[in-house]
Backbone and ligand atoms as CSV (ligand in chain L), in Angstrom:
chain,resi,resn,atom,element,x,y,z
A,1,MET,N,N,-3.892,7.861,-11.753
A,1,MET,CA,C,-4.166,7.918,-10.309
A,1,MET,C,C,-2.920,8.113,-9.512
A,2,THR,N,N,-1.781,7.715,-10.081
A,2,THR,CA,C,-0.508,7.719,-9.285
A,2,THR,C,C,-0.026,9.164,-9.229
A,3,PRO,N,N,0.091,9.666,-7.979
A,3,PRO,CA,C,0.599,11.037,-7.872
A,3,PRO,C,C,2.058,11.104,-8.304
A,4,GLN,N,N,2.380,12.148,-8.986
A,4,GLN,CA,C,3.770,12.374,-9.442
A,4,GLN,C,C,4.432,13.187,-8.377
A,5,ASN,N,N,5.817,13.088,-8.361
A,5,ASN,CA,C,6.651,13.955,-7.587
A,5,ASN,C,C,6.412,13.812,-6.030
A,6,THR,N,N,5.845,12.659,-5.702
A,6,THR,CA,C,5.653,12.373,-4.242
A,6,THR,C,C,7.020,11.919,-3.637
A,7,THR,N,N,7.093,12.065,-2.378
A,7,THR,CA,C,8.336,11.768,-1.682
A,7,THR,C,C,8.631,10.325,-1.614
A,8,PHE,N,N,9.786,9.914,-1.977
A,8,PHE,CA,C,10.187,8.477,-1.927
A,8,PHE,C,C,10.435,8.167,-0.459
A,9,MET,N,N,9.868,7.007,-0.079
A,9,MET,CA,C,9.917,6.571,1.343
A,9,MET,C,C,10.552,5.236,1.465
A,10,LEU,N,N,11.381,5.029,2.503
A,10,LEU,CA,C,11.995,3.721,2.748
A,10,LEU,C,C,11.170,3.010,3.793
A,11,ALA,N,N,11.526,1.690,3.879
A,11,ALA,CA,C,10.733,0.854,4.853
A,11,ALA,C,C,10.622,1.448,6.214
A,12,ALA,N,N,11.796,2.063,6.760
A,12,ALA,CA,C,11.758,2.498,8.074
A,12,ALA,C,C,10.814,3.735,8.156
A,13,ASP,N,N,10.707,4.471,7.170
A,13,ASP,CA,C,9.760,5.641,7.213
A,13,ASP,C,C,8.409,5.197,7.187
A,14,LEU,N,N,8.083,4.133,6.387
A,14,LEU,CA,C,6.738,3.626,6.308
A,14,LEU,C,C,6.367,3.035,7.640
A,15,ALA,N,N,7.279,2.240,8.262
A,15,ALA,CA,C,7.065,1.756,9.637
A,15,ALA,C,C,6.676,2.810,10.578
A,16,ALA,N,N,7.441,3.825,10.619
A,16,ALA,CA,C,7.250,4.962,11.537
A,16,ALA,C,C,5.842,5.666,11.318
A,17,LEU,N,N,5.503,5.809,10.065
A,17,LEU,CA,C,4.188,6.359,9.701
A,17,LEU,C,C,3.057,5.506,10.259
A,18,ALA,N,N,3.192,4.199,9.961
A,18,ALA,CA,C,2.123,3.251,10.323
A,18,ALA,C,C,2.092,3.070,11.884
A,19,GLN,N,N,3.181,3.093,12.536
A,19,GLN,CA,C,3.177,2.981,13.983
A,19,GLN,C,C,2.529,4.200,14.671
A,20,ALA,N,N,2.607,5.393,13.976
A,20,ALA,CA,C,2.070,6.523,14.547
A,20,ALA,C,C,0.557,6.540,14.491
A,21,ALA,N,N,-0.002,5.787,13.485
A,21,ALA,CA,C,-1.390,5.881,13.277
A,21,ALA,C,C,-2.150,4.950,14.262
A,22,SER,N,N,-3.475,5.205,14.369
A,22,SER,CA,C,-4.326,4.345,15.166
A,22,SER,C,C,-4.425,3.072,14.400
A,23,PRO,N,N,-4.272,1.793,15.086
A,23,PRO,CA,C,-4.586,0.611,14.373
A,23,PRO,C,C,-6.019,0.312,14.016
A,24,ASP,N,N,-6.881,1.116,14.569
A,24,ASP,CA,C,-8.353,0.909,14.332
A,24,ASP,C,C,-8.930,1.843,13.169
A,25,ALA,N,N,-9.603,1.338,12.407
A,25,ALA,CA,C,-10.292,2.133,11.309
A,25,ALA,C,C,-11.288,3.082,11.937
A,26,CYS,N,N,-11.318,4.288,11.343
A,26,CYS,CA,C,-12.380,5.211,11.720
A,26,CYS,C,C,-13.621,4.998,10.768
A,27,SER,N,N,-14.621,5.864,11.080
A,27,SER,CA,C,-15.826,5.722,10.287
A,27,SER,C,C,-15.581,5.949,8.715
A,28,LEU,N,N,-14.624,6.789,8.409
A,28,LEU,CA,C,-14.387,7.096,6.988
A,28,LEU,C,C,-13.708,5.959,6.258
A,29,CYS,N,N,-12.754,5.326,6.898
A,29,CYS,CA,C,-11.957,4.341,6.221
A,29,CYS,C,C,-12.350,2.848,6.568
A,30,ALA,N,N,-13.385,2.766,7.410
A,30,ALA,CA,C,-13.880,1.364,7.824
A,30,ALA,C,C,-14.232,0.537,6.624
A,31,PRO,N,N,-14.772,1.132,5.469
A,31,PRO,CA,C,-15.067,0.305,4.334
A,31,PRO,C,C,-13.884,-0.522,3.767
A,32,LEU,N,N,-12.679,-0.004,4.196
A,32,LEU,CA,C,-11.454,-0.645,3.646
A,32,LEU,C,C,-10.954,-1.697,4.590
A,33,ALA,N,N,-11.555,-2.875,4.502
A,33,ALA,CA,C,-11.023,-3.930,5.244
A,33,ALA,C,C,-10.039,-4.735,4.431
A,34,CYS,N,N,-8.867,-4.373,4.486
A,34,CYS,CA,C,-7.914,-4.913,3.522
A,34,CYS,C,C,-6.645,-5.220,4.136
A,35,GLU,N,N,-6.662,-6.228,5.011
A,35,GLU,CA,C,-5.478,-6.686,5.684
A,35,GLU,C,C,-4.434,-7.214,4.643
A,36,GLY,N,N,-4.940,-7.933,3.629
A,36,GLY,CA,C,-4.220,-8.275,2.480
A,36,GLY,C,C,-4.674,-7.412,1.316
A,37,TRP,N,N,-4.083,-7.647,0.109
A,37,TRP,CA,C,-4.480,-6.855,-1.079
A,37,TRP,C,C,-5.908,-7.106,-1.422
A,38,GLU,N,N,-6.621,-6.009,-1.700
A,38,GLU,CA,C,-8.001,-6.112,-2.191
A,38,GLU,C,C,-8.180,-5.129,-3.344
A,39,SER,N,N,-9.127,-5.369,-4.109
A,39,SER,CA,C,-9.513,-4.367,-5.161
A,39,SER,C,C,-10.167,-3.227,-4.405
A,40,LEU,N,N,-9.773,-2.035,-4.801
A,40,LEU,CA,C,-10.465,-0.812,-4.176
A,40,LEU,C,C,-11.944,-0.896,-4.553
A,41,PRO,N,N,-12.743,-0.840,-3.524
A,41,PRO,CA,C,-14.201,-0.970,-3.778
A,41,PRO,C,C,-14.618,0.267,-4.623
A,42,ALA,N,N,-15.416,-0.024,-5.667
A,42,ALA,CA,C,-15.808,1.041,-6.556
A,42,ALA,C,C,-16.686,2.088,-5.802
A,43,THR,N,N,-17.334,1.780,-4.787
A,43,THR,CA,C,-18.225,2.677,-4.087
A,43,THR,C,C,-17.428,3.503,-3.017
A,44,PHE,N,N,-16.184,3.184,-2.837
A,44,PHE,CA,C,-15.431,3.916,-1.798
A,44,PHE,C,C,-15.115,5.302,-2.190
A,45,ASP,N,N,-15.332,6.243,-1.279
A,45,ASP,CA,C,-15.052,7.683,-1.530
A,45,ASP,C,C,-13.563,7.940,-1.467
A,46,GLN,N,N,-12.961,8.048,-2.575
A,46,GLN,CA,C,-11.455,8.106,-2.584
A,46,GLN,C,C,-10.931,9.390,-1.996
A,47,SER,N,N,-11.698,10.415,-1.784
A,47,SER,CA,C,-11.252,11.612,-1.203
A,47,SER,C,C,-10.870,11.476,0.215
A,48,VAL,N,N,-11.281,10.271,0.873
A,48,VAL,CA,C,-10.891,10.000,2.198
A,48,VAL,C,C,-9.427,9.793,2.303
A,49,LEU,N,N,-8.746,9.413,1.240
A,49,LEU,CA,C,-7.320,9.103,1.298
A,49,LEU,C,C,-6.486,10.257,0.698
A,50,ILE,N,N,-5.434,10.514,1.452
A,50,ILE,CA,C,-4.467,11.636,1.037
A,50,ILE,C,C,-3.148,10.944,0.686
A,51,ALA,N,N,-2.598,11.329,-0.490
A,51,ALA,CA,C,-1.352,10.776,-0.914
A,51,ALA,C,C,-0.114,11.310,-0.073
A,52,ALA,N,N,0.587,10.386,0.515
A,52,ALA,CA,C,1.642,10.783,1.367
A,52,ALA,C,C,2.993,10.614,0.844
A,53,ALA,N,N,3.227,9.510,0.109
A,53,ALA,CA,C,4.589,9.230,-0.331
A,53,ALA,C,C,4.568,8.176,-1.416
A,54,SER,N,N,5.754,7.713,-1.844
A,54,SER,CA,C,5.794,6.685,-2.881
A,54,SER,C,C,6.877,5.714,-2.390
A,55,LEU,N,N,6.731,4.452,-2.664
A,55,LEU,CA,C,7.718,3.538,-2.562
A,55,LEU,C,C,8.519,3.152,-3.697
A,56,ARG,N,N,8.092,3.873,-4.791
A,56,ARG,CA,C,8.731,3.608,-6.096
A,56,ARG,C,C,10.031,4.415,-6.183
A,57,ASN,N,N,11.091,3.662,-6.192
A,57,ASN,CA,C,12.460,4.320,-6.300
A,57,ASN,C,C,12.736,4.745,-7.755
A,58,LEU,N,N,12.741,6.014,-8.057
A,58,LEU,CA,C,12.897,6.492,-9.376
A,58,LEU,C,C,14.258,6.371,-9.884
A,59,GLN,N,N,15.225,5.968,-9.074
A,59,GLN,CA,C,16.661,5.699,-9.532
A,59,GLN,C,C,16.612,4.304,-10.239
A,60,VAL,N,N,15.589,3.529,-9.985
A,60,VAL,CA,C,15.573,2.237,-10.628
A,60,VAL,C,C,14.613,2.292,-11.865
A,61,ASP,N,N,15.111,2.022,-13.001
A,61,ASP,CA,C,14.435,2.161,-14.281
A,61,ASP,C,C,13.218,0.969,-14.294
A,62,GLU,N,N,13.620,-0.187,-13.982
A,62,GLU,CA,C,12.721,-1.341,-14.129
A,62,GLU,C,C,12.549,-1.986,-12.759
A,63,PRO,N,N,11.463,-1.705,-12.012
A,63,PRO,CA,C,11.358,-2.255,-10.715
A,63,PRO,C,C,11.326,-3.853,-10.800
A,64,ASP,N,N,11.986,-4.423,-9.952
A,64,ASP,CA,C,12.020,-5.931,-9.768
A,64,ASP,C,C,10.573,-6.426,-9.608
A,65,LEU,N,N,10.339,-7.518,-10.396
A,65,LEU,CA,C,8.932,-8.154,-10.207
A,65,LEU,C,C,8.887,-9.427,-9.379
A,66,THR,N,N,9.977,-9.538,-8.630
A,66,THR,CA,C,10.141,-10.672,-7.713
A,66,THR,C,C,9.237,-10.393,-6.414
A,67,GLU,N,N,8.559,-11.323,-5.946
A,67,GLU,CA,C,7.777,-11.199,-4.677
A,67,GLU,C,C,8.599,-11.723,-3.515
A,68,TYR,N,N,8.391,-11.341,-2.343
A,68,TYR,CA,C,9.120,-11.799,-1.147
A,68,TYR,C,C,8.144,-12.558,-0.220
A,69,HIS,N,N,8.319,-13.880,-0.195
A,69,HIS,CA,C,7.421,-14.618,0.649
A,69,HIS,C,C,8.296,-15.739,1.396
A,70,PRO,N,N,9.072,-15.345,2.395
A,70,PRO,CA,C,10.005,-16.341,2.989
A,70,PRO,C,C,9.230,-17.376,3.825
A,71,ASN,N,N,8.033,-16.957,4.204
A,71,ASN,CA,C,7.366,-17.949,5.102
A,71,ASN,C,C,6.103,-18.636,4.436
A,72,GLY,N,N,6.177,-18.716,3.186
A,72,GLY,CA,C,5.135,-19.499,2.419
A,72,GLY,C,C,3.825,-18.759,2.222
A,73,THR,N,N,3.855,-17.405,2.330
A,73,THR,CA,C,2.645,-16.613,2.044
A,73,THR,C,C,2.590,-16.524,0.609
A,74,HIS,N,N,1.538,-15.948,0.107
A,74,HIS,CA,C,1.392,-15.540,-1.301
A,74,HIS,C,C,0.865,-14.145,-1.432
A,75,THR,N,N,0.709,-13.692,-2.632
A,75,THR,CA,C,0.435,-12.263,-2.873
A,75,THR,C,C,-0.777,-11.733,-1.996
A,76,TRP,N,N,-1.723,-12.620,-1.870
A,76,TRP,CA,C,-3.070,-12.112,-1.347
A,76,TRP,C,C,-3.093,-12.460,0.200
A,77,SER,N,N,-2.083,-13.036,0.773
A,77,SER,CA,C,-2.157,-13.344,2.180
A,77,SER,C,C,-2.198,-12.175,3.004
A,78,SER,N,N,-3.050,-12.275,4.042
A,78,SER,CA,C,-3.231,-11.149,4.934
A,78,SER,C,C,-2.001,-10.924,5.868
A,79,ASP,N,N,-1.197,-11.999,5.905
A,79,ASP,CA,C,0.063,-11.915,6.651
A,79,ASP,C,C,1.276,-11.871,5.721
A,80,ALA,N,N,1.121,-11.601,4.586
A,80,ALA,CA,C,2.280,-11.524,3.603
A,80,ALA,C,C,3.155,-10.385,4.015
A,81,PRO,N,N,4.520,-10.492,4.043
A,81,PRO,CA,C,5.387,-9.396,4.428
A,81,PRO,C,C,5.104,-8.210,3.539
A,82,ILE,N,N,5.276,-6.999,4.097
A,82,ILE,CA,C,5.287,-5.708,3.296
A,82,ILE,C,C,6.730,-5.436,3.114
A,83,ALA,N,N,7.252,-5.788,1.932
A,83,ALA,CA,C,8.671,-5.707,1.651
A,83,ALA,C,C,8.903,-4.611,0.630
A,84,PRO,N,N,9.221,-3.339,0.954
A,84,PRO,CA,C,9.150,-2.238,-0.007
A,84,PRO,C,C,10.045,-2.341,-1.165
A,85,THR,N,N,11.067,-3.200,-1.141
A,85,THR,CA,C,11.933,-3.325,-2.263
A,85,THR,C,C,11.463,-4.414,-3.247
A,86,TYR,N,N,10.450,-5.133,-2.907
A,86,TYR,CA,C,9.980,-6.186,-3.765
A,86,TYR,C,C,8.579,-5.812,-4.290
A,87,PHE,N,N,8.206,-6.536,-5.364
A,87,PHE,CA,C,6.929,-6.412,-6.054
A,87,PHE,C,C,5.824,-6.884,-5.111
A,88,PRO,N,N,4.625,-6.260,-5.071
A,88,PRO,CA,C,4.229,-5.031,-5.851
A,88,PRO,C,C,4.552,-3.762,-4.995
A,89,TYR,N,N,5.187,-3.966,-3.808
A,89,TYR,CA,C,5.469,-2.792,-2.925
A,89,TYR,C,C,6.269,-1.744,-3.576
A,90,ASN,N,N,7.228,-2.187,-4.341
A,90,ASN,CA,C,8.169,-1.215,-5.092
A,90,ASN,C,C,7.430,-0.393,-6.047
A,91,LEU,N,N,6.105,-0.604,-6.383
A,91,LEU,CA,C,5.361,0.216,-7.269
A,91,LEU,C,C,4.341,1.028,-6.536
A,92,CYS,N,N,4.303,0.845,-5.169
A,92,CYS,CA,C,3.133,1.389,-4.456
A,92,CYS,C,C,3.288,2.952,-4.169
A,93,THR,N,N,2.131,3.520,-3.988
A,93,THR,CA,C,2.071,4.774,-3.331
A,93,THR,C,C,1.445,4.717,-1.984
A,94,VAL,N,N,1.959,5.538,-1.137
A,94,VAL,CA,C,1.508,5.442,0.316
A,94,VAL,C,C,0.429,6.570,0.536
A,95,TRP,N,N,-0.641,6.109,1.215
A,95,TRP,CA,C,-1.814,7.031,1.429
A,95,TRP,C,C,-2.218,6.951,2.905
A,96,THR,N,N,-2.739,8.001,3.379
A,96,THR,CA,C,-3.262,8.030,4.725
A,96,THR,C,C,-4.682,8.517,4.753
A,97,CYS,N,N,-5.489,7.905,5.749
A,97,CYS,CA,C,-6.863,8.361,5.949
A,97,CYS,C,C,-6.869,9.779,6.438
A,98,ARG,N,N,-7.646,10.686,5.878
A,98,ARG,CA,C,-7.587,12.063,6.301
A,98,ARG,C,C,-8.112,12.273,7.672
A,99,GLN,N,N,-8.832,11.332,8.234
A,99,GLN,CA,C,-9.395,11.513,9.530
A,99,GLN,C,C,-8.614,10.817,10.684
A,100,CYS,N,N,-8.208,9.545,10.374
A,100,CYS,CA,C,-7.502,8.815,11.538
A,100,CYS,C,C,-6.038,8.544,11.239
A,101,ALA,N,N,-5.556,8.873,10.007
A,101,ALA,CA,C,-4.183,8.695,9.615
A,101,ALA,C,C,-3.735,7.292,9.512
A,102,ARG,N,N,-4.716,6.274,9.428
A,102,ARG,CA,C,-4.380,4.937,9.053
A,102,ARG,C,C,-3.602,4.911,7.668
A,103,VAL,N,N,-2.669,4.060,7.550
A,103,VAL,CA,C,-1.875,4.066,6.376
A,103,VAL,C,C,-2.179,2.854,5.404
A,104,PHE,N,N,-2.259,3.258,4.132
A,104,PHE,CA,C,-2.616,2.249,3.127
A,104,PHE,C,C,-1.514,2.353,1.989
A,105,LEU,N,N,-1.432,1.185,1.320
A,105,LEU,CA,C,-0.560,1.120,0.122
A,105,LEU,C,C,-1.538,0.868,-1.098
A,106,ARG,N,N,-1.160,1.529,-2.237
A,106,ARG,CA,C,-2.093,1.352,-3.466
A,106,ARG,C,C,-1.041,1.139,-4.599
A,107,TYR,N,N,-1.564,0.268,-5.551
A,107,TYR,CA,C,-0.903,0.214,-6.864
A,107,TYR,C,C,-1.951,-0.302,-7.850
A,108,THR,N,N,-1.602,-0.088,-9.056
A,108,THR,CA,C,-2.576,-0.402,-10.136
A,108,THR,C,C,-2.043,-1.591,-10.909
A,109,GLU,N,N,-2.896,-2.715,-10.920
A,109,GLU,CA,C,-2.492,-3.886,-11.690
A,109,GLU,C,C,-3.038,-3.738,-13.043
A,110,TYR,N,N,-2.153,-3.846,-14.037
A,110,TYR,CA,C,-2.565,-3.763,-15.422
A,110,TYR,C,C,-2.643,-5.178,-16.047
A,111,GLY,N,N,-3.783,-5.760,-16.108
A,111,GLY,CA,C,-3.971,-7.117,-16.805
A,111,GLY,C,C,-4.161,-6.939,-18.299
A,112,GLY,N,N,-4.369,-7.967,-19.001
A,112,GLY,CA,C,-4.546,-7.895,-20.392
A,112,GLY,C,C,-5.772,-7.125,-20.798
A,113,TYR,N,N,-6.772,-7.344,-19.994
A,113,TYR,CA,C,-8.149,-6.680,-20.441
A,113,TYR,C,C,-8.682,-5.892,-19.319
A,114,TYR,N,N,-7.974,-5.639,-18.324
A,114,TYR,CA,C,-8.488,-4.840,-17.135
A,114,TYR,C,C,-7.446,-4.054,-16.440
A,115,VAL,N,N,-7.902,-3.130,-15.696
A,115,VAL,CA,C,-7.038,-2.322,-14.750
A,115,VAL,C,C,-7.692,-2.478,-13.399
A,116,ASP,N,N,-6.863,-2.836,-12.395
A,116,ASP,CA,C,-7.413,-3.066,-11.116
A,116,ASP,C,C,-6.646,-2.259,-10.150
A,117,GLU,N,N,-7.421,-1.315,-9.452
A,117,GLU,CA,C,-6.827,-0.505,-8.362
A,117,GLU,C,C,-6.728,-1.379,-7.078
A,118,ARG,N,N,-5.587,-1.614,-6.583
A,118,ARG,CA,C,-5.464,-2.460,-5.363
A,118,ARG,C,C,-5.033,-1.648,-4.201
A,119,ILE,N,N,-5.486,-2.116,-3.052
A,119,ILE,CA,C,-5.204,-1.362,-1.832
A,119,ILE,C,C,-4.970,-2.453,-0.643
A,120,ARG,N,N,-4.050,-2.020,0.196
A,120,ARG,CA,C,-3.773,-2.861,1.368
A,120,ARG,C,C,-3.493,-1.931,2.522
A,121,ALA,N,N,-4.037,-2.217,3.730
A,121,ALA,CA,C,-3.713,-1.501,4.904
A,121,ALA,C,C,-2.365,-1.966,5.344
A,122,VAL,N,N,-1.615,-1.025,5.964
A,122,VAL,CA,C,-0.235,-1.233,6.440
A,122,VAL,C,C,-0.255,-1.612,7.937
A,123,ASN,N,N,0.139,-2.899,8.079
A,123,ASN,CA,C,0.310,-3.343,9.462
A,123,ASN,C,C,1.823,-3.232,9.692
A,124,PRO,N,N,2.212,-2.338,10.654
A,124,PRO,CA,C,3.653,-2.086,10.760
A,124,PRO,C,C,4.435,-3.339,11.164
A,125,ALA,N,N,3.759,-4.319,11.822
A,125,ALA,CA,C,4.430,-5.567,12.169
A,125,ALA,C,C,4.864,-6.476,10.972
A,126,LEU,N,N,4.311,-6.130,9.826
A,126,LEU,CA,C,4.588,-6.924,8.640
A,126,LEU,C,C,5.676,-6.295,7.744
A,127,ILE,N,N,6.097,-5.081,8.110
A,127,ILE,CA,C,7.078,-4.419,7.205
A,127,ILE,C,C,8.485,-5.055,7.508
A,128,CYS,N,N,9.184,-5.302,6.350
A,128,CYS,CA,C,10.445,-5.829,6.500
A,128,CYS,C,C,11.380,-5.229,5.372
L,1,ZN,ZN,ZN,-9.682,6.399,8.989
């Protein structure tokens, strides 16, 4: 599912993209209530989302697996910082809703016995 050869984007670019979008979901992306990380609903029509860019820096062979939580948040917190150089943001691809341009991040979690497609809406106030 990860698009190849997508444009690498820095935190400032991501913030600009998210600030330009409407903060409110439209009818197409409303099923994605994902202030924090959620599993992508199996019923969601993925054609709503358009691949825009990647936060994966291909200059880095092994992305850092450290998370960034200076204020005591955790991975699943809806107010966890969106820190593009830290895990899992450094593995994410950037997607926009084709109708309202709301911005989402996605990455795939590979567990021992499962693969989980995760998605989080981008709140520009949380980007650091
Ligand atoms: Zn939308």
